[in-house]
FIKOLZA-1660 file (N, C-alpha, C; in steps of 0.1 Angstrom, whole numbers, plus 5000, padded with zeros to 4 digits):
% residues 230
   i   px   py   pz ch aa at
   1 8504 8564 3565  A  M  N
   1 8492 8567 3558  A  M CA
   1 8480 8564 3566  A  M  C
   2 8471 8574 3567  A  K  N
   2 8458 8571 3574  A  K CA
   2 8449 8561 3567  A  K  C
   3 8444 8552 3575  A  M  N
   3 8435 8542 3569  A  M CA
   3 8422 8547 3566  A  M  C
   4 8415 8542 3556  A  I  N
   4 8402 8546 3553  A  I CA
   4 8393 8540 3564  A  I  C
   5 8383 8548 3568  A  N  N
   5 8374 8544 3579  A  N CA
   5 8363 8535 3573  A  N  C
   6 8365 8522 3574  A  T  N
   6 8355 8513 3569  A  T CA
   6 8342 8514 3576  A  T  C
   7 8341 8519 3588  A  A  N
   7 8329 8520 3596  A  A CA
   7 8319 8529 3589  A  A  C
   8 8323 8538 3580  A  V  N
   8 8314 8547 3574  A  V CA
   8 8311 8545 3559  A  V  C
   9 8316 8534 3554  A  I  N
   9 8314 8530 3540  A  I CA
   9 8304 8519 3539  A  I  C
  10 8292 8523 3534  A  P  N
  10 8281 8513 3534  A  P CA
  10 8284 8500 3526  A  P  C
  11 8282 8489 3532  A  V  N
  11 8284 8476 3525  A  V CA
  11 8272 8466 3530  A  V  C
  12 8268 8457 3521  A  P  N
  12 8258 8447 3525  A  P CA
  12 8265 8437 3534  A  P  C
  13 8259 8425 3535  A  K  N
  13 8264 8414 3544  A  K CA
  13 8279 8412 3543  A  K  C
  14 8285 8411 3555  A  L  N
  14 8299 8407 3555  A  L CA
  14 8301 8393 3561  A  L  C
  15 8293 8390 3571  A  E  N
  15 8296 8377 3579  A  E CA
  15 8284 8367 3577  A  E  C
  16 8287 8355 3577  A  N  N
  16 8277 8344 3578  A  N CA
  16 8272 8343 3592  A  N  C
  17 8259 8341 3594  A  D  N
  17 8254 8340 3607  A  D CA
  17 8242 8329 3607  A  D  C
  18 8233 8330 3617  A  F  N
  18 8223 8320 3619  A  F CA
  18 8211 8321 3609  A  F  C
  19 8211 8331 3601  A  Y  N
  19 8199 8334 3593  A  Y CA
  19 8203 8339 3579  A  Y  C
  20 8194 8341 3570  A  D  N
  20 8197 8346 3557  A  D CA
  20 8196 8361 3557  A  D  C
  21 8207 8368 3556  A  W  N
  21 8208 8382 3557  A  W CA
  21 8199 8389 3547  A  W  C
  22 8201 8385 3534  A  Y  N
  22 8194 8391 3523  A  Y CA
  22 8179 8388 3524  A  Y  C
  23 8175 8376 3528  A  Q  N
  23 8161 8374 3530  A  Q CA
  23 8155 8383 3540  A  Q  C
  24 8162 8385 3551  A  R  N
  24 8157 8394 3562  A  R CA
  24 8155 8408 3556  A  R  C
  25 8165 8412 3549  A  H  N
  25 8165 8425 3543  A  H CA
  25 8152 8427 3534  A  H  C
  26 8150 8417 3525  A  E  N
  26 8138 8417 3516  A  E CA
  26 8125 8417 3524  A  E  C
  27 8124 8410 3535  A  S  N
  27 8112 8410 3543  A  S CA
  27 8110 8423 3550  A  S  C
  28 8121 8430 3554  A  I  N
  28 8119 8443 3559  A  I CA
  28 8114 8453 3549  A  I  C
  29 8119 8452 3537  A  L  N
  29 8115 8461 3526  A  L CA
  29 8100 8459 3524  A  L  C
  30 8095 8447 3524  A  D  N
  30 8080 8445 3523  A  D CA
  30 8073 8452 3534  A  D  C
  31 8078 8451 3546  A  K  N
  31 8071 8457 3558  A  K CA
  31 8070 8472 3557  A  K  C
  32 8082 8478 3553  A  V  N
  32 8082 8493 3553  A  V CA
  32 8074 8498 3541  A  V  C
  33 8072 8490 3531  A  K  N
  33 8063 8495 3520  A  K CA
  33 8049 8495 3524  A  K  C
  34 8045 8486 3533  A  E  N
  34 8031 8484 3537  A  E CA
  34 8027 8493 3549  A  E  C
  35 8037 8498 3557  A  H  N
  35 8033 8504 3569  A  H CA
  35 8044 8514 3574  A  H  C
  36 8039 8524 3581  A  K  N
  36 8048 8533 3588  A  K CA
  36 8048 8531 3603  A  K  C
  37 8060 8531 3608  A  Y  N
  37 8062 8527 3622  A  Y CA
  37 8065 8539 3631  A  Y  C
  38 8060 8538 3644  A  D  N
  38 8063 8549 3653  A  D CA
  38 8076 8547 3661  A  D  C
  39 8080 8535 3663  A  L  N
  39 8091 8531 3671  A  L CA
  39 8100 8521 3663  A  L  C
  40 8112 8524 3661  A  I  N
  40 8121 8515 3654  A  I CA
  40 8134 8512 3662  A  I  C
  41 8137 8499 3664  A  F  N
  41 8149 8495 3670  A  F CA
  41 8159 8492 3658  A  F  C
  42 8171 8497 3659  A  I  N
  42 8181 8494 3649  A  I CA
  42 8194 8489 3656  A  I  C
  43 8199 8478 3650  A  G  N
  43 8212 8473 3656  A  G CA
  43 8216 8460 3650  A  G  C
  44 8223 8452 3658  A  D  N
  44 8229 8440 3654  A  D CA
  44 8222 8428 3660  A  D  C
  45 8229 8417 3663  A  S  N
  45 8222 8405 3669  A  S CA
  45 8216 8408 3683  A  S  C
  46 8221 8417 3690  A  I  N
  46 8216 8421 3703  A  I CA
  46 8202 8426 3702  A  I  C
  47 8199 8434 3691  A  T  N
  47 8186 8439 3688  A  T CA
  47 8178 8428 3681  A  T  C
  48 8184 8421 3672  A  H  N
  48 8177 8410 3664  A  H CA
  48 8171 8400 3673  A  H  C
  49 8178 8396 3684  A  F  N
  49 8173 8386 3693  A  F CA
  49 8162 8391 3702  A  F  C
  50 8159 8404 3702  A  F  N
  50 8149 8409 3710  A  F CA
  50 8135 8406 3704  A  F  C
  51 8135 8400 3692  A  A  N
  51 8123 8395 3685  A  A CA
  51 8116 8407 3678  A  A  C
  52 8103 8407 3677  A  G  N
  52 8096 8416 3668  A  G CA
  52 8094 8410 3655  A  G  C
  53 8087 8416 3646  A  H  N
  53 8084 8410 3633  A  H CA
  53 8092 8418 3622  A  H  C
  54 8099 8411 3613  A  P  N
  54 8100 8396 3613  A  P CA
  54 8111 8391 3622  A  P  C
  55 8108 8381 3630  A  G  N
  55 8118 8376 3640  A  G CA
  55 8123 8362 3636  A  G  C
  56 8135 8360 3640  A  Y  N
  56 8141 8347 3638  A  Y CA
  56 8145 8340 3651  A  Y  C
  57 8145 8347 3662  A  T  N
  57 8148 8341 3675  A  T CA
  57 8138 8347 3685  A  T  C
  58 8138 8341 3697  A  D  N
  58 8128 8346 3706  A  D CA
  58 8133 8347 3720  A  D  C
  59 8146 8351 3722  A  R  N
  59 8151 8352 3735  A  R CA
  59 8143 8363 3743  A  R  C
  60 8139 8373 3737  A  G  N
  60 8132 8384 3744  A  G CA
  60 8118 8385 3739  A  G  C
  61 8112 8375 3733  A  D  N
  61 8099 8376 3727  A  D CA
  61 8088 8381 3737  A  D  C
  62 8088 8375 3748  A  D  N
  62 8078 8378 3758  A  D CA
  62 8079 8393 3763  A  D  C
  63 8091 8397 3765  A  I  N
  63 8094 8411 3769  A  I CA
  63 8090 8421 3757  A  I  C
  64 8094 8417 3745  A  W  N
  64 8091 8425 3734  A  W CA
  64 8076 8427 3732  A  W  C
  65 8069 8416 3733  A  N  N
  65 8054 8417 3732  A  N CA
  65 8048 8425 3743  A  N  C
  66 8053 8424 3755  A  K  N
  66 8047 8432 3766  A  K CA
  66 8049 8447 3764  A  K  C
  67 8060 8451 3759  A  Y  N
  67 8063 8465 3759  A  Y CA
  67 8061 8472 3745  A  Y  C
  68 8062 8464 3734  A  Y  N
  68 8062 8470 3721  A  Y CA
  68 8051 8465 3711  A  Y  C
  69 8044 8455 3714  A  S  N
  69 8034 8449 3705  A  S CA
  69 8023 8459 3702  A  S  C
  70 8020 8468 3712  A  E  N
  70 8009 8477 3710  A  E CA
  70 8015 8491 3706  A  E  C
  71 8027 8492 3703  A  R  N
  71 8034 8505 3700  A  R CA
  71 8038 8507 3686  A  R  C
  72 8034 8498 3677  A  N  N
  72 8036 8500 3663  A  N CA
  72 8052 8501 3661  A  N  C
  73 8058 8490 3665  A  T  N
  73 8073 8489 3665  A  T CA
  73 8078 8480 3655  A  T  C
  74 8090 8483 3649  A  L  N
  74 8097 8475 3640  A  L CA
  74 8111 8472 3645  A  L  C
  75 8115 8460 3644  A  N  N
  75 8129 8455 3648  A  N CA
  75 8138 8455 3635  A  N  C
  76 8148 8464 3635  A  L  N
  76 8157 8463 3624  A  L CA
  76 8171 8459 3629  A  L  C
  77 8171 8449 3637  A  G  N
  77 8183 8443 3642  A  G CA
  77 8187 8431 3633  A  G  C
  78 8200 8431 3628  A  F  N
  78 8205 8421 3620  A  F CA
  78 8218 8415 3626  A  F  C
  79 8218 8402 3628  A  G  N
  79 8229 8395 3634  A  G CA
  79 8242 8398 3627  A  G  C
  80 8253 8401 3634  A  W  N
  80 8266 8403 3629  A  W CA
  80 8268 8417 3622  A  W  C
  81 8258 8425 3622  A  D  N
  81 8260 8438 3615  A  D CA
  81 8269 8447 3623  A  D  C
  82 8276 8455 3614  A  R  N
  82 8285 8466 3619  A  R CA
  82 8278 8479 3614  A  R  C
  83 8284 8490 3618  A  T  N
  83 8278 8503 3614  A  T CA
  83 8277 8504 3599  A  T  C
  84 8287 8499 3591  A  Q  N
  84 8287 8500 3577  A  Q CA
  84 8275 8492 3571  A  Q  C
  85 8272 8481 3577  A  N  N
  85 8260 8473 3572  A  N CA
  85 8247 8480 3574  A  N  C
  86 8246 8487 3586  A  V  N
  86 8234 8494 3589  A  V CA
  86 8232 8506 3579  A  V  C
  87 8243 8512 3576  A  L  N
  87 8243 8523 3566  A  L CA
  87 8238 8518 3552  A  L  C
  88 8243 8507 3549  A  W  N
  88 8238 8501 3536  A  W CA
  88 8223 8498 3536  A  W  C
  89 8219 8492 3547  A  R  N
  89 8205 8488 3548  A  R CA
  89 8196 8501 3548  A  R  C
  90 8200 8511 3555  A  L  N
  90 8192 8523 3555  A  L CA
  90 8192 8530 3541  A  L  C
  91 8203 8529 3534  A  S  N
  91 8204 8535 3521  A  S CA
  91 8197 8527 3510  A  S  C
  92 8193 8515 3514  A  N  N
  92 8187 8506 3504  A  N CA
  92 8173 8501 3508  A  N  C
  93 8166 8511 3513  A  G  N
  93 8151 8509 3514  A  G CA
  93 8145 8506 3527  A  G  C
  94 8154 8502 3537  A  E  N
  94 8148 8498 3550  A  E CA
  94 8142 8509 3558  A  E  C
  95 8145 8522 3555  A  F  N
  95 8139 8533 3562  A  F CA
  95 8131 8542 3552  A  F  C
  96 8129 8537 3541  A  A  N
  96 8121 8545 3531  A  A CA
  96 8107 8548 3535  A  A  C
  97 8104 8561 3535  A  G  N
  97 8090 8565 3539  A  G CA
  97 8087 8564 3554  A  G  C
  98 8097 8561 3562  A  Q  N
  98 8095 8560 3576  A  Q CA
  98 8098 8573 3584  A  Q  C
  99 8089 8577 3593  A  T  N
  99 8091 8589 3601  A  T CA
  99 8088 8586 3615  A  T  C
 100 8095 8577 3621  A  P  N
 100 8092 8573 3635  A  P CA
 100 8095 8584 3645  A  P  C
 101 8087 8584 3656  A  R  N
 101 8089 8593 3667  A  R CA
 101 8102 8590 3674  A  R  C
 102 8106 8577 3675  A  L  N
 102 8118 8574 3682  A  L CA
 102 8125 8562 3675  A  L  C
 103 8138 8563 3675  A  V  N
 103 8147 8552 3671  A  V CA
 103 8156 8548 3683  A  V  C
 104 8156 8536 3686  A  V  N
 104 8165 8531 3696  A  V CA
 104 8177 8524 3689  A  V  C
 105 8189 8530 3690  A  L  N
 105 8200 8526 3682  A  L CA
 105 8211 8520 3691  A  L  C
 106 8214 8507 3688  A  N  N
 106 8225 8500 3696  A  N CA
 106 8233 8493 3686  A  N  C
 107 8244 8499 3681  A  I  N
 107 8253 8494 3671  A  I CA
 107 8267 8498 3674  A  I  C
 108 8276 8489 3669  A  G  N
 108 8290 8492 3670  A  G CA
 108 8299 8482 3677  A  G  C
 109 8292 8473 3685  A  T  N
 109 8301 8463 3692  A  T CA
 109 8308 8453 3682  A  T  C
 110 8302 8450 3671  A  N  N
 110 8308 8441 3661  A  N CA
 110 8319 8448 3653  A  N  C
 111 8320 8461 3654  A  N  N
 111 8331 8469 3648  A  N CA
 111 8344 8467 3656  A  N  C
 112 8343 8461 3668  A  T  N
 112 8355 8458 3676  A  T CA
 112 8361 8445 3672  A  T  C
 113 8354 8437 3663  A  S  N
 113 8359 8424 3659  A  S CA
 113 8366 8424 3646  A  S  C
 114 8377 8417 3645  A  A  N
 114 8384 8415 3633  A  A CA
 114 8382 8401 3627  A  A  C
 115 8378 8401 3614  A  T  N
 115 8376 8388 3607  A  T CA
 115 8383 8389 3594  A  T  C
 116 8382 8378 3586  A  E  N
 116 8388 8379 3573  A  E CA
 116 8380 8388 3564  A  E  C
 117 8368 8392 3568  A  N  N
 117 8360 8400 3559  A  N CA
 117 8360 8415 3563  A  N  C
 118 8365 8418 3575  A  A  N
 118 8365 8432 3579  A  A CA
 118 8375 8434 3591  A  A  C
 119 8382 8445 3591  A  R  N
 119 8391 8447 3602  A  R CA
 119 8384 8454 3614  A  R  C
 120 8389 8453 3625  A  A  N
 120 8384 8460 3637  A  A CA
 120 8386 8475 3635  A  A  C
 121 8376 8483 3639  A  N  N
 121 8378 8497 3639  A  N CA
 121 8382 8503 3652  A  N  C
 122 8388 8515 3652  A  T  N
 122 8392 8522 3664  A  T CA
 122 8379 8528 3670  A  T  C
 123 8380 8531 3683  A  P  N
 123 8368 8538 3689  A  P CA
 123 8364 8551 3682  A  P  C
 124 8374 8558 3677  A  E  N
 124 8370 8571 3670  A  E CA
 124 8363 8567 3657  A  E  C
 125 8368 8557 3650  A  E  N
 125 8361 8553 3637  A  E CA
 125 8347 8548 3640  A  E  C
 126 8346 8540 3651  A  I  N
 126 8332 8535 3654  A  I CA
 126 8323 8547 3657  A  I  C
 127 8327 8557 3664  A  L  N
 127 8319 8568 3667  A  L CA
 127 8315 8575 3654  A  L  C
 128 8324 8576 3644  A  E  N
 128 8320 8582 3632  A  E CA
 128 8310 8574 3624  A  E  C
 129 8311 8561 3626  A  G  N
 129 8301 8552 3620  A  G CA
 129 8287 8554 3626  A  G  C
 130 8287 8555 3639  A  I  N
 130 8274 8558 3647  A  I CA
 130 8269 8571 3643  A  I  C
 131 8277 8581 3642  A  K  N
 131 8273 8595 3637  A  K CA
 131 8266 8594 3623  A  K  C
 132 8273 8586 3615  A  A  N
 132 8268 8585 3601  A  A CA
 132 8254 8578 3601  A  A  C
 133 8252 8569 3609  A  V  N
 133 8239 8562 3610  A  V CA
 133 8228 8572 3615  A  V  C
 134 8232 8580 3625  A  C  N
 134 8222 8590 3630  A  C CA
 134 8219 8600 3619  A  C  C
 135 8229 8605 3611  A  H  N
 135 8226 8615 3601  A  H CA
 135 8218 8608 3589  A  H  C
 136 8220 8595 3587  A  K  N
 136 8213 8589 3576  A  K CA
 136 8198 8588 3581  A  K  C
 137 8195 8585 3593  A  I  N
 137 8182 8584 3599  A  I CA
 137 8175 8598 3597  A  I  C
 138 8182 8608 3600  A  W  N
 138 8177 8622 3599  A  W CA
 138 8175 8626 3585  A  W  C
 139 8183 8621 3576  A  A  N
 139 8181 8624 3562  A  A CA
 139 8167 8620 3557  A  A  C
 140 8162 8609 3563  A  F  N
 140 8148 8604 3559  A  F CA
 140 8138 8610 3568  A  F  C
 141 8141 8613 3581  A  S  N
 141 8131 8617 3591  A  S CA
 141 8138 8627 3600  A  S  C
 142 8138 8640 3596  A  P  N
 142 8146 8650 3604  A  P CA
 142 8141 8652 3619  A  P  C
 143 8129 8649 3621  A  K  N
 143 8123 8651 3635  A  K CA
 143 8124 8639 3644  A  K  C
 144 8129 8628 3639  A  T  N
 144 8130 8616 3647  A  T CA
 144 8140 8618 3659  A  T  C
 145 8136 8614 3671  A  H  N
 145 8145 8614 3682  A  H CA
 145 8152 8600 3683  A  H  C
 146 8165 8601 3686  A  I  N
 146 8173 8589 3686  A  I CA
 146 8178 8586 3700  A  I  C
 147 8175 8575 3706  A  L  N
 147 8181 8571 3718  A  L CA
 147 8193 8562 3716  A  L  C
 148 8205 8568 3718  A  L  N
 148 8217 8561 3716  A  L CA
 148 8221 8553 3728  A  L  C
 149 8221 8540 3726  A  M  N
 149 8225 8531 3737  A  M CA
 149 8240 8529 3737  A  M  C
 150 8246 8531 3750  A  A  N
 150 8260 8527 3751  A  A CA
 150 8261 8512 3748  A  A  C
 151 8273 8508 3742  A  L  N
 151 8275 8494 3739  A  L CA
 151 8275 8486 3752  A  L  C
 152 8268 8475 3751  A  F  N
 152 8267 8466 3763  A  F CA
 152 8281 8460 3766  A  F  C
 153 8284 8458 3779  A  P  N
 153 8296 8451 3782  A  P CA
 153 8296 8437 3776  A  P  C
 154 8308 8432 3773  A  R  N
 154 8310 8418 3769  A  R CA
 154 8323 8413 3773  A  R  C
 155 8325 8400 3772  A  D  N
 155 8337 8393 3776  A  D CA
 155 8340 8395 3791  A  D  C
 156 8352 8391 3795  A  D  N
 156 8356 8392 3809  A  D CA
 156 8360 8407 3812  A  D  C
 157 8360 8410 3825  A  K  N
 157 8363 8423 3829  A  K CA
 157 8377 8428 3824  A  K  C
 158 8387 8419 3824  A  A  N
 158 8400 8422 3821  A  A CA
 158 8403 8422 3806  A  A  C
 159 8393 8420 3798  A  S  N
 159 8396 8419 3783  A  S CA
 159 8399 8432 3777  A  S  C
 160 8407 8432 3767  A  E  N
 160 8409 8445 3760  A  E CA
 160 8397 8451 3753  A  E  C
 161 8388 8442 3749  A  R  N
 161 8376 8447 3743  A  R CA
 161 8367 8455 3753  A  R  C
 162 8367 8450 3765  A  R  N
 162 8359 8457 3775  A  R CA
 162 8364 8471 3777  A  R  C
 163 8378 8473 3777  A  K  N
 163 8384 8486 3777  A  K CA
 163 8380 8495 3765  A  K  C
 164 8380 8488 3754  A  T  N
 164 8377 8495 3741  A  T CA
 164 8362 8500 3742  A  T  C
 165 8353 8491 3746  A  I  N
 165 8339 8495 3747  A  I CA
 165 8337 8507 3757  A  I  C
 166 8344 8507 3768  A  A  N
 166 8343 8518 3777  A  A CA
 166 8347 8531 3770  A  A  C
 167 8358 8531 3762  A  E  N
 167 8362 8543 3755  A  E CA
 167 8352 8547 3744  A  E  C
 168 8346 8537 3737  A  I  N
 168 8336 8540 3727  A  I CA
 168 8324 8547 3734  A  I  C
 169 8320 8542 3745  A  N  N
 169 8308 8547 3752  A  N CA
 169 8310 8561 3757  A  N  C
 170 8322 8565 3761  A  Q  N
 170 8325 8578 3765  A  Q CA
 170 8324 8588 3753  A  Q  C
 171 8328 8583 3741  A  L  N
 171 8327 8591 3729  A  L CA
 171 8313 8593 3725  A  L  C
 172 8305 8582 3726  A  I  N
 172 8291 8583 3723  A  I CA
 172 8284 8593 3732  A  I  C
 173 8287 8592 3745  A  K  N
 173 8281 8601 3755  A  K CA
 173 8283 8615 3751  A  K  C
 174 8296 8618 3747  A  T  N
 174 8299 8632 3744  A  T CA
 174 8292 8636 3731  A  T  C
 175 8291 8628 3721  A  F  N
 175 8284 8631 3709  A  F CA
 175 8269 8633 3712  A  F  C
 176 8263 8626 3721  A  S  N
 176 8249 8627 3724  A  S CA
 176 8245 8641 3728  A  S  C
 177 8254 8649 3733  A  G  N
 177 8251 8662 3737  A  G CA
 177 8251 8672 3726  A  G  C
 178 8254 8668 3714  A  S  N
 178 8256 8677 3703  A  S CA
 178 8243 8681 3696  A  S  C
 179 8232 8674 3699  A  D  N
 179 8219 8676 3692  A  D CA
 179 8208 8673 3701  A  D  C
 180 8198 8681 3701  A  K  N
 180 8186 8679 3710  A  K CA
 180 8178 8667 3706  A  K  C
 181 8180 8662 3694  A  R  N
 181 8173 8650 3690  A  R CA
 181 8179 8637 3694  A  R  C
 182 8190 8639 3703  A  L  N
 182 8197 8627 3708  A  L CA
 182 8195 8626 3723  A  L  C
 183 8194 8613 3727  A  S  N
 183 8195 8610 3741  A  S CA
 183 8205 8599 3742  A  S  C
 184 8211 8597 3754  A  F  N
 184 8221 8587 3757  A  F CA
 184 8217 8579 3769  A  F  C
 185 8219 8566 3768  A  M  N
 185 8217 8558 3780  A  M CA
 185 8227 8546 3781  A  M  C
 186 8233 8545 3793  A  D  N
 186 8243 8535 3795  A  D CA
 186 8238 8526 3806  A  D  C
 187 8233 8514 3803  A  I  N
 187 8228 8505 3812  A  I CA
 187 8237 8493 3815  A  I  C
 188 8250 8494 3811  A  G  N
 188 8259 8483 3812  A  G CA
 188 8261 8478 3826  A  G  C
 189 8261 8487 3836  A  A  N
 189 8263 8483 3850  A  A CA
 189 8252 8473 3854  A  A  C
 190 8240 8473 3848  A  K  N
 190 8230 8464 3852  A  K CA
 190 8233 8450 3849  A  K  C
 191 8242 8447 3840  A  F  N
 191 8246 8434 3835  A  F CA
 191 8258 8429 3843  A  F  C
 192 8263 8436 3853  A  L  N
 192 8276 8433 3859  A  L CA
 192 8274 8431 3874  A  L  C
 193 8282 8422 3880  A  D  N
 193 8282 8420 3894  A  D CA
 193 8291 8430 3901  A  D  C
 194 8293 8428 3914  A  A  N
 194 8300 8438 3922  A  A CA
 194 8315 8438 3918  A  A  C
 195 8320 8427 3912  A  N  N
 195 8334 8427 3907  A  N CA
 195 8335 8431 3893  A  N  C
 196 8325 8435 3886  A  G  N
 196 8325 8440 3873  A  G CA
 196 8325 8429 3862  A  G  C
 197 8322 8417 3867  A  E  N
 197 8320 8406 3857  A  E CA
 197 8306 8404 3853  A  E  C
 198 8304 8399 3841  A  I  N
 198 8290 8398 3836  A  I CA
 198 8282 8387 3844  A  I  C
 199 8270 8391 3847  A  I  N
 199 8260 8382 3854  A  I CA
 199 8255 8373 3843  A  I  C
 200 8258 8360 3844  A  L  N
 200 8255 8351 3833  A  L CA
 200 8240 8349 3831  A  L  C
 201 8232 8350 3842  A  S  N
 201 8218 8349 3840  A  S CA
 201 8212 8360 3832  A  S  C
 202 8219 8371 3831  A  H  N
 202 8214 8383 3823  A  H CA
 202 8220 8382 3809  A  H  C
 203 8232 8376 3808  A  M  N
 203 8239 8376 3795  A  M CA
 203 8247 8363 3794  A  M  C
 204 8240 8352 3791  A  P  N
 204 8246 8339 3792  A  P CA
 204 8259 8336 3784  A  P  C
 205 8260 8343 3772  A  D  N
 205 8273 8341 3764  A  D CA
 205 8282 8353 3766  A  D  C
 206 8280 8361 3775  A  K  N
 206 8288 8373 3778  A  K CA
 206 8288 8383 3766  A  K  C
 207 8277 8383 3758  A  C  N
 207 8275 8392 3747  A  C CA
 207 8261 8395 3745  A  C  C
 208 8252 8385 3744  A  H  N
 208 8238 8387 3741  A  H CA
 208 8230 8386 3753  A  H  C
 209 8220 8395 3756  A  P  N
 209 8211 8393 3768  A  P CA
 209 8203 8380 3767  A  P  C
 210 8200 8375 3778  A  G  N
 210 8190 8365 3779  A  G CA
 210 8177 8371 3782  A  G  C
 211 8167 8364 3786  A  S  N
 211 8154 8369 3789  A  S CA
 211 8154 8380 3800  A  S  C
 212 8161 8377 3811  A  S  N
 212 8162 8387 3821  A  S CA
 212 8170 8400 3817  A  S  C
 213 8180 8398 3808  A  G  N
 213 8187 8409 3803  A  G CA
 213 8178 8418 3794  A  G  C
 214 8170 8412 3786  A  Y  N
 214 8161 8420 3778  A  Y CA
 214 8150 8427 3786  A  Y  C
 215 8147 8421 3797  A  K  N
 215 8137 8427 3807  A  K CA
 215 8144 8440 3812  A  K  C
 216 8157 8439 3816  A  I  N
 216 8164 8451 3821  A  I CA
 216 8164 8462 3811  A  I  C
 217 8167 8458 3798  A  W  N
 217 8168 8468 3788  A  W CA
 217 8155 8475 3786  A  W  C
 218 8144 8467 3785  A  A  N
 218 8131 8473 3783  A  A CA
 218 8127 8482 3794  A  A  C
 219 8129 8478 3807  A  E  N
 219 8126 8486 3818  A  E CA
 219 8134 8499 3819  A  E  C
 220 8146 8498 3815  A  E  N
 220 8155 8510 3816  A  E CA
 220 8151 8521 3806  A  E  C
 221 8147 8517 3794  A  I  N
 221 8144 8527 3784  A  I CA
 221 8130 8531 3784  A  I  C
 222 8122 8524 3792  A  E  N
 222 8107 8527 3792  A  E CA
 222 8104 8542 3795  A  E  C
 223 8111 8549 3804  A  P  N
 223 8108 8563 3807  A  P CA
 223 8111 8572 3794  A  P  C
 224 8121 8569 3787  A  V  N
 224 8123 8576 3774  A  V CA
 224 8112 8574 3764  A  V  C
 225 8109 8561 3762  A  I  N
 225 8099 8558 3753  A  I CA
 225 8085 8564 3757  A  I  C
 226 8082 8563 3769  A  S  N
 226 8069 8568 3774  A  S CA
 226 8069 8584 3772  A  S  C
 227 8080 8590 3774  A  S  N
 227 8080 8605 3772  A  S CA
 227 8078 8609 3758  A  S  C
 228 8083 8600 3748  A  I  N
 228 8081 8603 3734  A  I CA
 228 8066 8600 3730  A  I  C
 229 8060 8591 3737  A  Y  N
 229 8046 8587 3733  A  Y CA
 229 8036 8595 3740  A  Y  C
 230 8039 8605 3748  A  R  N
 230 8029 8613 3754  A  R CA
 230 8021 8621 3744  A  R  C
% end
């Protein structure tokens, strides 16, 4: 029997993390009621740690302020989120009234994790979850351009998850060619040394960027953002 694809079924918080998930959701609702944003980042803790308002960590705060403080930007990164959590958040007010010129979407890495609260998804299921997020964004804002980020590398080179991420990224790349409102960018190699292992100064825990890692991310996507802001 084929399993139900949990990656496309909207659900609220699944995992406990370093912050109050529901409180962050409510603070976002207050923000989008008050203001319309031109640039929105959507994702999990990798995006959450990039700072922005409301922020709970400041790994990338200086980088964020340099590139995005003058660009009317909102950070919709939530630690431990999977695609199904993003779908719930977007369906429950976090994108209400928003018509950004650009969304930077980096989601799916946590769908590769199995916990007592959620099973790991297959690469094909994760792609369907990412597709669903894109279509949910367009349901609110049909003209928004979406920059699809390839999932960042994590763990050791020989890990099974690294292989899974490579497969997911190939699927995302193929999907990105299906609509002119999509762009794709894979910056994973920037975090790796010549042997394919993660450079710890860029990604200290082999999952989340440090300050230099966020600098790489911002620099690499700047041409896309600049083109949208012309």
